[in-house]
Legacy VTK file of the C-alpha trace (Angstrom):
# vtk DataFile Version 3.0
C-alpha trace
ASCII
DATASET POLYDATA
POINTS 359 float
-17.035 -21.603 1.503
-19.057 -19.140 3.533
-18.331 -15.626 4.688
-19.525 -14.567 8.152
-20.449 -11.038 7.055
-24.186 -10.603 7.721
-24.639 -7.272 5.982
-22.261 -5.667 3.537
-21.779 -1.912 3.564
-19.481 -1.146 0.639
-19.275 2.595 1.325
-15.882 3.782 2.535
-17.234 5.715 5.509
-19.801 3.286 6.917
-20.021 0.152 9.029
-18.061 -1.938 6.546
-15.068 0.370 6.810
-15.181 0.348 10.608
-15.451 -3.435 10.619
-12.488 -3.817 8.254
-10.356 -1.681 10.554
-11.522 -3.566 13.648
-10.637 -6.922 12.056
-7.187 -5.715 11.038
-8.018 -5.946 7.332
-7.136 -2.317 6.516
-3.573 -1.680 5.292
-2.693 -5.184 6.432
0.062 -7.672 5.635
-0.558 -9.735 2.474
0.698 -13.115 1.414
3.473 -13.190 -1.221
4.966 -16.132 -3.051
8.701 -16.539 -2.568
10.909 -14.982 -5.247
14.584 -14.421 -4.535
15.735 -10.832 -4.366
18.026 -10.928 -7.401
15.321 -12.394 -9.623
12.725 -9.913 -8.412
15.084 -7.018 -9.050
15.510 -8.212 -12.640
11.759 -8.626 -13.098
11.096 -5.105 -11.847
13.324 -3.488 -14.462
11.239 -1.051 -16.498
11.833 -0.582 -20.204
11.170 2.456 -22.359
11.787 0.321 -25.449
9.000 -2.182 -24.771
6.479 0.447 -23.705
7.319 2.834 -26.586
6.972 -0.013 -29.085
3.594 -1.082 -27.730
2.352 2.498 -27.350
3.330 3.395 -30.932
1.455 0.299 -32.154
-1.584 1.211 -30.035
-1.729 4.875 -31.074
-0.797 4.057 -34.672
-3.654 1.585 -34.983
-5.947 4.092 -33.279
-5.091 6.793 -35.848
-5.465 4.423 -38.807
-8.799 3.083 -37.564
-10.066 6.580 -36.797
-8.991 7.872 -40.204
-10.737 4.950 -41.885
-13.899 5.637 -39.912
-13.831 9.296 -40.933
-13.087 8.502 -44.581
-15.946 6.015 -44.871
-18.325 7.975 -42.652
-21.823 7.735 -44.043
-21.344 4.234 -45.443
-21.402 0.767 -43.907
-17.657 0.536 -44.463
-17.048 2.812 -41.476
-18.348 0.142 -39.060
-15.281 -2.168 -38.973
-12.985 0.862 -38.610
-14.982 2.277 -35.694
-15.207 -1.196 -34.158
-11.398 -1.330 -33.989
-11.145 2.338 -32.993
-13.644 1.820 -30.179
-11.790 -1.144 -28.670
-8.456 0.674 -28.844
-10.024 3.799 -27.315
-12.530 2.380 -24.835
-10.741 -0.825 -23.779
-7.002 -0.745 -24.532
-6.774 2.653 -22.827
-7.755 0.994 -19.539
-4.630 -1.177 -19.462
-2.440 1.810 -20.446
-4.068 3.929 -17.749
-3.446 1.144 -15.269
0.210 0.416 -16.010
1.214 4.055 -16.432
-0.615 4.875 -13.206
1.633 2.352 -11.478
4.625 4.006 -13.149
5.864 0.663 -14.429
5.161 0.809 -18.178
7.962 3.216 -19.098
11.260 3.742 -17.380
10.986 7.500 -18.060
8.520 9.069 -15.617
7.127 11.762 -17.903
6.220 9.164 -20.513
4.151 7.312 -17.912
2.480 10.586 -16.951
1.625 11.583 -20.537
0.073 8.238 -21.453
-1.706 8.112 -18.082
-3.326 11.500 -18.721
-4.389 10.557 -22.258
-5.814 7.212 -21.162
-7.603 8.798 -18.181
-9.345 11.195 -20.543
-10.369 8.374 -22.885
-11.900 6.506 -19.939
-13.646 9.590 -18.506
-11.695 9.167 -15.284
-10.397 11.998 -13.191
-6.653 11.194 -13.272
-6.088 12.471 -9.733
-9.008 10.663 -8.116
-8.287 7.373 -9.816
-4.595 7.372 -8.990
-5.494 7.374 -5.302
-8.452 5.056 -5.751
-6.243 2.466 -7.391
-3.604 2.810 -4.696
-6.320 1.947 -2.172
-7.436 -0.980 -4.363
-3.962 -2.474 -4.086
-3.611 -1.752 -0.385
-7.024 -3.216 0.498
-7.954 -5.470 -2.420
-11.644 -6.489 -2.275
-11.897 -5.499 1.387
-15.489 -4.431 2.027
-15.638 -0.815 3.179
-12.088 -0.090 2.039
-11.755 -0.910 -1.676
-13.392 1.725 -3.912
-13.013 -0.420 -7.037
-15.114 -3.501 -6.289
-16.826 -3.977 -9.643
-19.534 -6.458 -8.634
-20.832 -6.294 -5.078
-22.949 -8.878 -3.301
-25.692 -9.608 -4.102
-24.633 -8.892 -7.692
-26.557 -6.365 -9.778
-26.545 -8.288 -13.051
-28.516 -5.621 -14.929
-25.761 -3.159 -14.080
-23.179 -5.629 -15.369
-24.998 -5.971 -18.689
-25.542 -2.227 -19.108
-21.877 -1.542 -18.470
-20.853 -3.844 -21.319
-22.042 -0.853 -23.349
-20.695 1.691 -20.871
-24.164 3.081 -20.153
-24.022 3.459 -16.373
-20.259 3.952 -16.182
-20.334 6.840 -18.643
-23.296 8.468 -16.935
-21.699 8.293 -13.495
-18.281 9.287 -14.843
-19.633 12.431 -16.510
-21.647 13.374 -13.429
-18.529 12.844 -11.317
-16.354 14.959 -13.597
-18.863 17.830 -13.555
-19.207 17.547 -9.781
-15.417 17.582 -9.317
-15.089 20.489 -11.764
-17.428 22.435 -9.473
-15.161 21.609 -6.538
-17.453 19.022 -4.979
-16.079 15.756 -3.640
-18.013 12.959 -1.960
-17.216 11.576 1.483
-15.946 8.347 -0.118
-13.619 10.261 -2.438
-12.248 12.295 0.443
-11.584 9.059 2.322
-8.828 7.994 -0.107
-7.755 11.275 -1.743
-5.440 13.467 0.372
-6.776 16.980 0.910
-3.658 18.381 -0.764
-4.665 16.624 -4.019
-8.245 17.886 -4.214
-7.481 21.076 -6.154
-5.428 19.087 -8.656
-8.469 16.912 -9.186
-10.670 19.979 -9.658
-8.356 21.358 -12.355
-8.112 18.013 -14.143
-11.904 17.621 -14.150
-12.334 21.111 -15.599
-9.970 20.320 -18.476
-11.879 17.133 -19.288
-15.268 18.861 -19.119
-14.099 21.689 -21.388
-12.886 19.212 -24.019
-16.223 17.399 -23.960
-18.096 20.700 -24.260
-15.939 21.617 -27.264
-16.600 18.205 -28.846
-20.366 18.546 -28.400
-20.200 22.083 -29.819
-18.318 20.773 -32.878
-20.950 18.060 -33.378
-23.746 20.640 -33.205
-21.945 23.017 -35.550
-21.245 20.283 -38.102
-24.670 18.709 -37.499
-22.870 15.376 -37.347
-22.218 12.627 -34.831
-18.694 12.236 -36.191
-16.866 14.332 -33.544
-18.557 12.303 -30.816
-17.716 9.043 -32.588
-14.064 10.038 -32.194
-14.209 11.572 -28.690
-16.566 10.383 -25.972
-18.780 7.735 -27.540
-15.922 5.219 -28.032
-15.956 4.936 -24.234
-19.356 3.320 -24.709
-19.250 1.367 -27.956
-15.673 0.184 -27.426
-15.571 -0.700 -23.728
-16.903 -4.253 -24.057
-13.440 -5.846 -24.053
-12.412 -3.903 -20.951
-15.549 -5.093 -19.160
-15.180 -8.668 -20.425
-11.645 -8.979 -19.085
-12.007 -6.724 -16.060
-14.909 -8.639 -14.518
-12.738 -11.753 -14.425
-10.111 -10.110 -12.212
-12.005 -10.698 -8.965
-15.503 -11.772 -10.019
-17.140 -14.364 -7.769
-14.089 -14.717 -5.518
-13.580 -14.149 -1.797
-13.947 -10.826 -0.038
-12.087 -9.752 3.096
-9.098 -12.055 2.734
-5.418 -11.170 2.782
-4.208 -13.581 0.132
-4.455 -12.566 -3.516
-4.613 -16.219 -4.489
-8.122 -16.265 -3.003
-9.514 -12.983 -4.363
-7.828 -12.587 -7.776
-7.864 -14.691 -10.921
-5.256 -15.432 -13.593
-6.710 -16.363 -16.983
-4.833 -17.487 -20.076
-5.879 -15.347 -23.044
-5.237 -15.075 -26.760
-2.447 -12.753 -27.992
-4.838 -10.036 -29.213
-6.617 -9.801 -25.874
-3.281 -9.833 -24.080
-2.113 -6.875 -26.181
-5.323 -4.949 -25.532
-5.155 -5.897 -21.852
-1.372 -5.502 -21.495
-0.961 -8.863 -19.742
-3.273 -7.965 -16.865
-4.752 -11.435 -17.313
-1.889 -12.446 -14.992
-3.819 -10.779 -12.238
-2.796 -12.734 -9.169
0.815 -12.090 -10.109
0.160 -8.387 -10.640
-1.492 -7.951 -7.250
1.240 -9.836 -5.430
3.987 -7.820 -7.116
2.459 -4.610 -8.561
5.840 -3.077 -9.406
6.632 -5.773 -11.967
6.010 -4.273 -15.459
3.365 -5.751 -17.722
5.934 -7.217 -20.128
7.554 -9.254 -17.304
4.329 -10.758 -15.945
4.486 -13.919 -18.108
7.939 -14.678 -16.704
6.774 -13.928 -13.150
3.877 -16.303 -13.719
6.267 -19.022 -14.852
8.338 -18.619 -11.697
5.533 -18.733 -9.141
2.719 -20.714 -10.791
3.573 -23.705 -8.593
2.316 -21.604 -5.660
-0.864 -20.341 -7.330
-4.291 -21.734 -8.205
-4.396 -23.331 -11.639
-5.213 -20.516 -14.118
-8.425 -20.619 -16.085
-7.416 -21.839 -19.557
-9.613 -19.347 -21.425
-11.997 -16.412 -21.053
-14.973 -18.673 -21.714
-13.817 -21.174 -19.080
-13.467 -18.355 -16.549
-17.002 -17.123 -17.189
-18.286 -20.666 -16.722
-16.961 -20.245 -13.185
-17.993 -16.624 -12.595
-21.553 -16.545 -13.932
-22.832 -19.502 -11.852
-21.222 -17.897 -8.789
-23.053 -14.618 -9.409
-26.343 -16.436 -9.963
-25.901 -18.318 -6.698
-25.043 -15.077 -4.872
-28.456 -13.691 -5.866
-29.933 -16.122 -3.309
-26.914 -16.809 -1.091
-24.741 -13.735 -1.100
-22.260 -15.373 1.271
-21.256 -17.830 -1.449
-17.989 -17.428 -3.316
-15.652 -19.535 -5.434
-12.920 -21.150 -3.383
-9.617 -21.194 -5.222
-7.846 -24.540 -4.963
-4.080 -24.549 -4.630
-1.839 -27.232 -6.137
0.048 -29.618 -3.801
3.242 -27.627 -4.428
1.749 -24.396 -3.038
2.298 -22.987 0.396
-0.956 -23.325 2.404
-3.256 -20.448 3.226
-2.293 -18.486 6.300
-5.372 -18.944 8.428
-4.373 -16.089 10.719
-4.640 -13.722 7.765
-8.212 -14.816 7.002
-10.251 -13.819 10.037
-13.669 -14.028 8.365
-13.517 -17.424 6.640
-15.293 -20.551 7.743
-14.360 -23.951 6.310
LINES 1 360
359 0 1 2 3 4 5 6 7 8 9 10 11 12 13 14 15 16 17 18 19 20 21 22 23 24 25 26 27 28 29 30 31 32 33 34 35 36 37 38 39 40 41 42 43 44 45 46 47 48 49 50 51 52 53 54 55 56 57 58 59 60 61 62 63 64 65 66 67 68 69 70 71 72 73 74 75 76 77 78 79 80 81 82 83 84 85 86 87 88 89 90 91 92 93 94 95 96 97 98 99 100 101 102 103 104 105 106 107 108 109 110 111 112 113 114 115 116 117 118 119 120 121 122 123 124 125 126 127 128 129 130 131 132 133 134 135 136 137 138 139 140 141 142 143 144 145 146 147 148 149 150 151 152 153 154 155 156 157 158 159 160 161 162 163 164 165 166 167 168 169 170 171 172 173 174 175 176 177 178 179 180 181 182 183 184 185 186 187 188 189 190 191 192 193 194 195 196 197 198 199 200 201 202 203 204 205 206 207 208 209 210 211 212 213 214 215 216 217 218 219 220 221 222 223 224 225 226 227 228 229 230 231 232 233 234 235 236 237 238 239 240 241 242 243 244 245 246 247 248 249 250 251 252 253 254 255 256 257 258 259 260 261 262 263 264 265 266 267 268 269 270 271 272 273 274 275 276 277 278 279 280 281 282 283 284 285 286 287 288 289 290 291 292 293 294 295 296 297 298 299 300 301 302 303 304 305 306 307 308 309 310 311 312 313 314 315 316 317 318 319 320 321 322 323 324 325 326 327 328 329 330 331 332 333 334 335 336 337 338 339 340 341 342 343 344 345 346 347 348 349 350 351 352 353 354 355 356 357 358
């Protein structure tokens, strides 16, 4: 399939944004699979019990792994402990940030807020900025000039992808952004999706994060040890590989500028460990269609609507066998993307909601 876009401007204040608005792609109507109201109401029920259980396991494992890393610091035995600590810190925090940002993980609002703030800090994300950025991502998913969270643009920068497996560019840009926000400076793109009334909240949040990082660096210098940074800050780099591995599959290689999540999002079956780290976000088409369904109900939602969705990729490896060739082809033909095939039982694409597709 080919996309008619001749030149892509991914900035939120440029030609791409104006074009998205002109085509009716901004804040538009999206396709949803049919689920009866009673069933959807049941699926949307939030649960403190499920989220508390999973959060206690997450934080408990984080403490145990961190304690083991500290205890064995200076020997090779610390490596497996910091490996686990890094994934729980630099990857599992992303799913917790995500679900608690939606307010769906816990039934009790303050619990969502507390975990959201902790996870935002772990990820070096300004909690105010990213709350609004992610709201835009759901309103205008993979719409060029509107979505601030398109991970791989066309043509794809594969060096950037590789570097971010180790968090190198993400951490650099995140720290620069936090310092800039702490000084009260916001970019034009940020101001496009963050209400003016929220800017000062973002400034205060950034200052808190920066002060904690300064204190951590000071502790490392005082102790003449990397250990404080191995516990705070660096895990965002050495532990983010799982977040990147799973996150790139969400929309990688799929269509831009369409109003059907079945075309621009991907559901991938994953092993139980990855699903715990990822909090079931591998059911990504389902999540985008119905973002108020909690993570623990996504498998059931998938069961109910899978007849209307593309066949899920059966594994992470299988999904990358689809994504990587698509990226490589986009290096020469950036209009190329993977066309998702629907089963015979699915409702057809709404052509009127896909103004930029050519068959």
